[in-house]
Wavefront OBJ file of the C-alpha trace (Angstrom):
o trace
v 51.566 50.145 117.818
v 49.723 50.462 120.651
v 47.124 52.531 119.480
v 46.695 50.080 116.663
v 46.640 47.356 119.582
v 43.779 49.160 121.595
v 42.038 49.749 118.368
v 41.445 46.247 118.133
v 40.607 45.828 121.722
v 37.913 48.393 121.198
v 36.441 46.483 117.914
v 36.359 43.243 120.406
v 34.052 44.618 122.980
v 32.116 46.384 120.296
v 31.527 43.061 118.286
v 30.938 40.919 121.886
v 29.144 43.725 123.372
v 25.667 42.884 122.161
v 26.292 39.402 122.311
v 26.987 39.945 126.308
v 23.739 42.184 126.709
v 21.694 39.821 124.931
v 22.680 37.168 127.108
v 22.838 39.136 130.529
v 19.101 38.395 131.466
v 19.408 34.818 130.957
v 23.276 33.986 132.031
v 24.748 36.545 133.465
v 27.704 34.402 135.131
v 28.354 33.567 131.499
v 28.399 36.958 130.177
v 30.454 38.183 133.254
v 33.143 35.879 132.459
v 33.144 37.062 128.985
v 33.478 40.857 129.717
v 36.709 39.583 131.952
v 37.342 36.713 129.598
v 37.984 40.095 126.689
v 39.645 42.222 129.798
v 41.831 40.107 130.067
v 42.522 39.452 126.274
v 42.964 42.902 125.704
v 45.541 43.522 128.518
v 47.236 40.824 126.471
v 47.113 42.694 123.495
v 48.273 45.864 124.883
v 51.487 44.672 126.690
l 1 2 3 4 5 6 7 8 9 10 11 12 13 14 15 16 17 18 19 20 21 22 23 24 25 26 27 28 29 30 31 32 33 34 35 36 37 38 39 40 41 42 43 44 45 46 47
């Protein structure tokens, strides 16, 4: 189960990675906020 959850987290990060990198130059604070939200979301899934 944990492996499946970690896989889902990795897929989510890969899906949002291009969005965060493309918006990083224009909105660095916004990109940082999304990265923090993804980190919290993945942590909640693993727990």
